[in-house]
N, C-alpha and C positions, 0 to 999 in steps of 0.2 A: 681549743675549739676552732679559735680564731683563724683563719687561715688553713684550715685542714684539710679544705678540700684540694687545690693545688697541693699541697704538700704530700697529701696522699699519693695524688698521681704520679709526681715525681719520684717517690721513696718507691712505690710498687715499680715504676718503670725501670729502676735500677736494680732492684731484686730478680725481676724477670730476665732481663737484659744480661745480667751477671757484671754491670760496668757500674764503675765511680765517677766517673767524668764524661759528660756528655751534654747536649742539650736535648731535653725531653720535649717532643710535640705533642700534645693531648688534645686531638681533635674530637668535638662531641657532635650534637645535632645543630647549634646554633654558633659556638664560637671555636677558637682554638686557643690554647694557651701553651704559651712556651716557658719552660723554666730552665735552669742551669744546675747540673749537678756537678758539684765539686767535692769529691773525698766521699762520695755515696749520700751527701745530703744537700737539699737546694741552697743555693746561693742567696743570702739574705738581702733583702731591701734596705738601701740607706736612706731612704725616703721615711719620715714619719708616718705612719698609718693613722688614718682616721676611722672612727667606728661610729656610726650616727652622726657625724659632726664633731666629734669629740675626739682630739689629738690623744693617740694612746703612746705607749713605751712598749707595744708588743712586738717581737720578732717575726717578721714575715717573710715568704719567700718573694724573691725578686720575678715577678709574673709578666709578661706580655701577652695580652689576649687581643686577638683581632677578630672583627666579624666573619667567619668561614667557619662553616661546618657541614656536615651530611645533608643537613635541610635547608641549605642556603639556596636562594631563588636566584636564578639564570636567567637573565633577561638579554634579547639581542635590542640593541639601541637602535634608532632612525639612522646612524652613519655606519651600520653595520658591525660597530664593535659589541663585543659581548663582555657583560659584568656578572659580578656572582657577589650575592649578599650586599649588605650587611643584613638585610632580613632574611627570616628564615621561616619555614612552616614549622619548624622543633619539633615538638614531640608528635605532631598530626601527621609527621613524613609518611606513615603505612596509610594513610588515607589522602594524602596531597600529592605525593610525588608521583610522576608518570608511571615509573615501573611497579607501583603499587595499585595503578588503575585511576588515580589521581588525575589533574588538570594542570598541574604546576610543574615546571621545568626545574629540577634542583640539581645540586653537585652530585647526589649521587646517583640521579639520571645520565648525568654525562660520565660519571666511573662505568656504570654498567654498559653505558652506549659504547665508549671506548675499551671494553673489555678489563678494565683493571677490579671490578667487583661483579658477583655473581648473586645479586639478590633480586627479589621480586621476579617479574616475567621480562625478560629481554627483549621480548616481541613487541612490548608496550613502548619501547623507547626507539626502534627503527625508524618513527618519524622523524627524528632529530637527524638534521643534515649533518654529513661527516665535516663540514668546515664549522658548524656551529658548535660541536662536539668538540674539535679540537680548539677553537679560540677559547671555549669554555676551561678544558682542561690545562692551557695555557696561562689563564688567567688566575687558576688554583695555583699552579706551580709558581707563578709570579709571587701571590700575596704570601706564600709559605716562605719562598727564599729572602723575601726581604724580611721578613718577621725573625728569621733565624740570623740574618744579616745585622738586625738591632741587638741580637740577644750575645754576638761573639764578642768577645773582648781580644781576638787578634785576627789578621788577615787569611792566617792557615786553615784549611780545610778541617770541617771537625767531625765527629760523627754524632748521629742523632738519633735517638731512639722514639719510635713512632707508635703510640698507644691511642686509646679511645675508640668509641664505636665509630666513628666518624672517618678512621683512619684510612678506610677503602677508599678515600677520594684523592690520596695524595700518591701522586707518582713515586716511581721508584728512583728517577734520578734526578738530584735537586745540585744547582749551583752552590758552590761554597762548602759541600759535604763530601767527605770521604767515605762515608758509609751509612747508610740507612739500615737499621736494627728496626724490625717490627718482630716483637715476640707473639708468640701463638696465642697467649693469654691476654693481649694488650688491651684487649677490649673491656676486661677488667682491672685493669691496672689499679683504678682508685681504691677498689675495694681490697685488695692487696696489700696496698700499703697501708690501710687501715687496719688490717687484720697483723701483719707484722709490726705494727708499731705497739 
């Protein structure tokens, strides 16, 4: 039970993609979780895991989480730079994101504006300038690339499996990545991982 969430996503991604070795990038509404798939199973963490402040001897997947998801709030800073997250509208995305009629610019709105995703109403994001959209997408790309680099064990380009409901925000090309595999049912990789276990 402990650690089953990320484990399920990694195993489900492996099953959907038919891969035994890759980095799984699971993008949700508020966070992106990365795990390494080795021989069909998650790479284990070498660090002792604490549960409720108590050190345990549980085997846990080696996971890196960053504050980036489909609901991550995008802001234009006074100096003109664009930031993404770490705060998020989370589960309220269908009420608060611009593309769904809300008033908050999110990573999903950037993806819709840049043509990466077809959700909500495209007309509602036309007010977002091309410059802001491009800068937002560049920041999303950078955040994912840095996280992937932290999980790699060599300088070689690696295949990634892109899953999760927020996967629509990820660009097709990422530095350090040989191939991006986005399974058709990637949005439910976690459930598939649970069912095949």
